[in-house]
C-alpha positions as CSV (number, residue, x, y, z in Angstrom):
1,M,15.1,-11.7,5.4
2,S,12.0,-11.8,7.9
3,D,8.5,-11.9,7.4
4,V,8.1,-8.5,8.6
5,D,11.2,-7.4,6.2
6,E,9.7,-9.0,3.2
7,V,6.2,-7.3,3.7
8,L,7.7,-4.0,4.2
9,F,9.6,-4.7,0.8
10,A,6.5,-5.7,-0.7
11,N,4.8,-2.4,0.7
12,E,7.8,-0.3,-0.7
13,A,7.0,-2.0,-4.1
14,F,3.4,-0.7,-4.1
15,Y,4.6,3.0,-3.3
16,R,7.4,2.3,-6.1
17,A,4.8,1.4,-8.8
18,F,2.7,4.4,-7.7
19,A,5.8,7.0,-7.9
20,D,6.6,5.3,-11.0
21,R,3.1,5.5,-12.3
22,D,3.1,2.0,-13.6
23,P,0.0,0.3,-14.0
24,K,1.7,-2.8,-15.2
25,V,3.5,-3.2,-11.9
26,M,0.8,-2.4,-9.7
27,D,-1.6,-5.1,-11.4
28,E,1.3,-7.5,-10.8
29,L,1.6,-6.8,-7.1
30,W,-2.0,-7.5,-6.6
31,S,-3.3,-10.9,-5.7
32,D,-5.3,-13.1,-7.8
33,V,-5.8,-15.9,-6.1
34,V,-8.1,-14.6,-2.9
35,P,-10.8,-11.8,-2.5
36,V,-9.6,-8.1,-2.9
37,C,-10.8,-4.8,-1.8
38,C,-9.4,-1.1,-2.5
39,L,-10.9,2.0,-1.0
40,H,-9.4,5.1,-2.8
41,P,-10.0,8.3,-0.6
42,G,-13.3,9.5,-1.5
43,W,-14.4,6.4,-3.6
44,G,-16.4,3.6,-2.7
45,P,-15.1,0.0,-1.9
46,I,-13.9,-1.7,-5.2
47,F,-14.1,-5.6,-4.7
48,D,-13.6,-7.1,-8.1
49,R,-10.0,-7.5,-9.0
50,Q,-10.5,-5.6,-12.7
51,G,-12.1,-3.0,-11.4
52,I,-9.2,-2.3,-9.1
53,V,-6.7,-2.7,-11.7
54,T,-8.8,0.0,-14.3
55,S,-9.0,2.4,-11.1
56,W,-5.2,2.0,-10.5
57,A,-4.6,2.7,-14.1
58,A,-6.8,5.6,-14.3
59,I,-5.0,7.0,-11.3
60,L,-1.5,6.6,-12.4
61,T,-1.9,7.7,-16.0
62,N,-3.4,11.0,-14.8
63,P,-0.9,13.8,-15.0
64,E,-2.9,15.4,-12.1
65,S,-2.4,12.6,-9.7
66,P,-0.5,13.6,-6.6
67,E,2.9,12.6,-5.8
68,I,2.6,10.1,-2.6
69,K,5.4,9.0,-0.4
70,C,5.3,6.6,2.1
71,R,6.1,7.1,5.5
72,D,6.6,5.4,9.1
73,A,5.7,2.1,7.7
74,K,4.4,-0.1,10.6
75,A,4.0,-4.0,9.6
76,L,2.1,-6.6,11.6
77,V,2.4,-10.1,10.3
78,Y,0.0,-12.9,11.3
79,G,0.8,-16.3,9.5
80,D,0.2,-15.7,5.8
81,I,-1.5,-12.4,6.4
82,A,0.0,-9.3,7.1
83,S,-0.9,-5.4,7.4
84,V,1.2,-2.3,6.8
85,V,-0.1,0.8,8.4
86,C,1.7,3.9,7.2
87,F,1.1,7.6,6.2
88,E,1.1,8.7,2.5
89,E,2.6,12.3,2.2
90,I,1.0,14.2,-0.4
91,P,1.1,17.8,-1.2
92,G,-0.4,19.9,1.4
93,G,-0.5,17.1,4.1
94,S,-0.8,13.5,4.8
95,L,-3.5,10.6,4.6
96,I,-3.5,7.4,6.7
97,A,-3.2,4.0,4.9
98,T,-3.9,0.4,5.4
99,N,-2.3,-2.3,3.1
100,V,-3.3,-6.2,3.8
101,F,-1.1,-8.5,2.2
102,H,-1.4,-12.4,1.5
103,R,1.4,-14.6,1.1
104,E,1.6,-16.5,-2.2
105,G,4.6,-18.8,-2.5
106,S,7.9,-16.7,-1.9
107,L,5.8,-13.5,-2.6
108,W,3.6,-11.0,-0.5
109,K,0.4,-9.8,-2.6
110,V,-2.0,-7.1,-1.9
111,V,-5.7,-8.2,-1.0
112,H,-6.6,-4.6,0.7
113,H,-5.8,-1.1,0.3
114,Q,-7.4,1.9,2.0
115,A,-6.4,5.6,2.2
116,G,-8.2,8.6,4.0
117,P,-7.7,11.9,5.8
118,T,-6.0,11.7,9.1
119,S,-5.0,14.7,11.7
120,A,-2.0,12.9,12.6
121,A,1.5,13.4,11.3
122,P,4.0,10.8,10.4
123,S,7.0,11.0,13.2
124,S,9.9,13.1,11.9
125,D,12.6,10.0,12.5
126,A,10.6,7.5,10.3
127,T,13.7,6.3,8.8
128,D,14.5,3.9,12.0
129,D,14.0,0.6,11.3
130,D,13.1,-0.4,14.3
131,D,10.6,1.9,14.8
132,R,8.3,0.2,11.9
133,R,8.3,-3.0,12.7
134,F,6.1,-5.4,15.0
135,H,5.6,-9.2,15.2
């Protein structure tokens, strides 16, 4: 599996934890080796890992949290750092998100997540693997 495939797999695991509303898995996806940051839409930045884990637990256990589907993910790999830019489809529209990963051994761990409003929309053919991979 290429680095790009591994990063996209890690990104899919992030959104799977969200879809499954699983705070434990979300916790396991975040790095505990390097500094981390999370910016939920409309929130201020959270820089401490425990604060991030707590914020995700609150979101994932809230029955009113919207369903989110990742669309049109594009990965960029820079050695042991990678970023994924994707759309988060929510009821009534889309957000744009950036997820940054750090390679820790054989795993890619989340070190930064930011999502916010966008006027853009995912491409209609976002399922084509060649359209979402960059080196």
